[in-house]
C-alpha positions in Angstrom: 12.1 4.0 23.7 12.2 3.4 20.0 13.6 6.5 18.2 11.6 7.0 15.0 12.3 9.3 12.0 9.7 10.1 9.3 10.7 11.1 5.8 8.0 13.1 4.1 5.6 14.1 6.9 3.2 16.6 5.3 1.1 14.3 3.1 -2.0 12.3 4.0 0.1 9.2 4.8 2.6 11.2 6.9 -0.1 12.9 9.1 -1.9 9.6 9.6 1.4 8.0 10.7 2.0 10.9 13.1 -1.4 10.3 14.7 -0.8 6.6 15.2 2.7 7.1 16.6 1.6 9.8 19.0 -0.4 7.2 20.8 2.4 4.5 20.9 3.8 4.2 24.4 7.2 3.0 23.3 7.9 5.4 20.4 9.6 8.8 20.3 9.5 10.7 17.0 12.8 12.5 16.9 12.9 13.7 13.3 10.3 14.5 10.6 11.3 15.9 7.2 9.8 18.3 4.7 11.6 20.6 2.3 8.6 22.9 1.8 7.8 23.2 5.6 11.3 23.2 7.1 11.2 25.0 10.4 7.4 24.9 10.8 6.1 23.2 14.0 4.2 20.0 13.4 1.3 21.4 15.5 1.1 24.6 13.5 0.9 22.7 10.2 -1.5 20.1 11.5 -3.7 21.7 14.2 -5.2 18.3 15.2 -1.7 17.3 16.5 -1.2 20.4 18.7 0.1 19.3 22.1 1.2 15.9 20.7 4.6 17.0 19.2 7.1 19.6 20.2 8.9 19.1 16.9 9.5 21.1 13.7 9.9 19.8 10.2 13.5 19.6 9.1 15.3 19.6 5.8 15.9 15.9 4.7 19.6 16.6 4.1 20.1 17.8 7.8 17.6 15.5 9.6 19.3 13.2 12.2 17.9 10.0 10.6 21.0 7.9 11.0 20.5 8.1 14.8 17.0 6.5 14.5 16.1 3.0 15.3 13.4 3.0 12.7 12.7 5.3 9.7 9.4 5.5 7.9 9.2 6.7 4.3 5.9 8.5 3.7 7.1 9.8 0.4 6.2 9.5 -3.3 7.6 6.5 -5.2 11.3 6.8 -5.9 12.6 8.5 -2.7 13.1 5.5 -0.4 15.1 3.5 -2.8 17.8 6.3 -2.9 18.2 6.5 0.8 17.5 3.0 2.1 20.9 1.5 1.7 22.8 4.1 3.8 20.2 4.0 6.6 20.3 0.2 6.8 24.1 0.2 6.9 23.8 2.7 9.8 21.7 0.2 11.8 18.2 1.6 11.3 15.2 -0.4 10.3 13.0 0.9 7.5 9.3 0.8 6.8 8.6 2.1 3.3 5.0 3.2 2.7 5.7 3.9 -1.0 5.9 1.3 -3.7 9.7 1.2 -4.0 10.2 -2.3 -2.6 6.8 -4.0 -3.0 7.7 -6.0 -6.1 10.5 -8.6 -6.4 11.3 -8.2 -10.1 13.4 -5.2 -11.1 12.2 -5.4 -14.8 8.5 -5.4 -13.7 9.0 -2.5 -11.3 10.8 -0.4 -13.9 8.1 -1.2 -16.5 5.4 0.2 -14.2 7.2 3.1 -12.6 9.2 4.3 -15.7 12.4 5.0 -13.8 15.5 2.9 -13.1 15.5 1.4 -9.6 18.3 2.7 -7.4 18.6 -0.2 -5.0 17.5 -3.4 -6.8 19.8 -5.5 -4.5 17.4 -4.8 -1.7 14.4 -6.5 -3.4 15.4 -9.9 -2.0 15.6 -8.5 1.6 12.4 -6.5 1.6 9.5 -8.2 3.5 6.0 -7.6 2.3 4.4 -5.8 5.2 1.0 -7.4 5.6 0.8 -8.7 9.2 -2.0 -11.1 8.5 0.3 -12.9 6.0 3.9 -12.2 7.1 3.7 -11.4 10.8 6.8 -13.4 11.9 8.9 -12.3 9.0 8.0 -8.7 9.7 9.2 -9.0 13.3 12.7 -10.0 12.1 12.9 -7.7 9.0 15.3 -4.8 8.4 13.3 -3.5 5.5 9.5 -3.7 5.3 7.6 -2.9 2.1 4.2 -1.7 3.1 1.4 -2.9 0.7 -0.8 -0.5 -1.2 -4.5 0.0 -0.5 -5.8 -2.1 -3.3 -3.5 -5.0 -2.8 -4.3 -4.9 0.9 -8.1 -4.9 0.2 -7.7 -7.8 -2.2 -5.8 -10.0 0.2 -7.9 -9.3 3.3 -11.1 -9.9 1.4 -9.9 -13.1 -0.2 -7.6 -14.8 2.3 -10.4 -16.4 4.4 -12.1 -17.7 1.3 -8.8 -19.0 -0.1 -7.8 -20.8 3.1 -11.2 -22.5 3.4 -11.2 -23.4 -0.3 -14.5 -21.6 -0.8 -13.5 -20.1 -4.2 -11.5 -21.0 -7.2 -8.5 -18.7 -7.1 -8.1 -18.9 -10.9 -11.4 -17.0 -11.5 -11.7 -13.7 -9.8 -12.8 -10.1 -10.3 -11.5 -7.4 -8.0 -13.5 -4.2 -8.1 -11.7 -1.6 -5.9 -13.0 1.8 -4.8 -10.7 4.4 -3.3 -11.1 7.8 -1.9 -9.5 10.6 -4.0 -7.1 11.1 -1.1 -5.3 8.0 -2.2 -3.8 10.0 -5.0 -2.0 12.1 -2.4 -2.2 15.7 -1.1 -1.9 17.6 -4.4 -3.9 19.8 -6.7 -5.1 18.2 -9.9 -8.2 18.7 -11.9 -9.4 15.1 -11.6 -9.2 15.4 -7.8 -11.4 18.6 -7.5 -14.7 18.2 -5.7 -16.7 19.2 -8.8 -15.0 16.5 -10.8 -15.0 13.7 -8.3 -18.3 14.1 -6.4 -21.5 12.1 -7.0 -19.8 9.5 -9.1 -17.3 6.7 -9.4 -14.5 7.0 -11.9 -12.4 4.2 -13.4 -8.8 5.3 -13.9 -5.5 4.2 -15.4 -7.3 1.1 -16.8 -4.4 -0.2 -18.8 -1.4 1.2 -16.9 -2.3 1.1 -13.2 0.8 0.0 -11.2 -1.6 -1.4 -8.5 -2.4 -4.1 -11.0 1.1 -5.5 -10.7 1.0 -5.2 -6.9 -2.3 -7.0 -6.9 -0.8 -9.8 -9.1 1.9 -10.2 -6.5 -0.6 -10.5 -3.7 -2.6 -13.0 -5.7 0.6 -15.0 -6.3 1.3 -15.1 -2.5 -2.3 -16.4 -2.0 -1.6 -19.1 -4.6 1.1 -20.4 -2.5 -1.5 -21.1 0.2 -3.5 -23.1 -2.3 -1.6 -24.7 -5.1 -4.4 -24.9 -7.7 -4.6 -21.7 -9.6 -5.2 -20.9 -13.2 -4.1 -17.4 -14.0 -7.4 -15.6 -14.8 -8.3 -12.5 -12.9 -9.8 -9.1 -13.5 -8.9 -5.9 -11.6 -10.6 -2.5 -11.9 -9.7 0.6 -9.8 -12.3 3.4 -9.2 -12.2 6.6 -7.2 -14.9 8.4 -5.4 -15.2 11.7 -3.4 -14.2 10.2 -0.1 -11.7 11.9 2.2 -9.7 8.7 3.0 -8.1 6.2 0.7 -9.7 3.0 2.2 -10.4 0.8 -0.7 -13.6 -1.2 -0.7 -13.2 -4.5 -2.6 -15.7 -6.9 -4.0 -14.2 -10.2 -5.1 -16.5 -12.3 -7.3 -15.8 -15.8 -8.6 -16.3 -15.8 -12.4 -19.2 -17.9 -13.7 -16.8 -20.6 -14.8 -16.0 -21.3 -11.2 -19.5 -22.0 -10.2 -20.9 -25.5 -10.1 -22.9 -26.8 -13.1 -26.4 -28.3 -13.0 -28.8 -29.5 -15.6 -32.0 -27.6 -16.5 -35.4 -29.2 -17.2 -34.5 -29.0 -20.9 -31.3 -31.0 -20.5 -29.0 -28.0 -20.9 -26.1 -27.2 -18.5 -26.5 -24.0 -16.6 -24.6 -22.2 -13.8 -25.9 -22.4 -10.3 -25.6 -19.1 -8.5 -24.2 -18.8 -5.0 -26.1 -16.8 -2.5 
């Protein structure tokens, strides 16, 4: 059995991870941490998991994480980078569901997340955890950086089109929609039902860190097709959905569409259907 520990198990990402691992025939969850819910049974906190786990949340400082084969970080950004090195040295593999190791450039990461990175030496080792792109590298990795929802949606929507050379990678618009649960399990005015329902809302238009992660995913797709001029648009919107599954529409800009000549001799764009 693979002994698994989970750091930060009370948020939306943590409970979804618990649901998935409960059905895995080769996994035993031996530790799950939460400062606020220390001592509380998992099944009492999440009634949907009653009968699945005979385990209580433990304090992160006392949890037996170093005895685990694999540790998942379902935490806010900034937690995994402080604990990853010690766990790796102890022989554990890490899957980080936050953004701590998604980027390769320390300067870019610190620009977006506004804090110094605690383990920049691990950037080179972290493998971007999208199986459709990096399946073999993930198998051998000690540290997997799980991609975010928008970057995942961009790549899964575009990869078939890129690989078949159907679109010009230099002219794209990515319009992503996420459920408000993507912001995490917390109380904020913008996440209230009355604020978020019956509408879409563009957010963090000029400072969204997902923009940087999406650029990285686009760069990786560029490696699959060398021709790429760096023109792309990205917009993030939220709606009152209970899950953070981003819906993505990728549209070639007009400049990427073939030209034809009108009856008056003027060049016009031919639309694709």
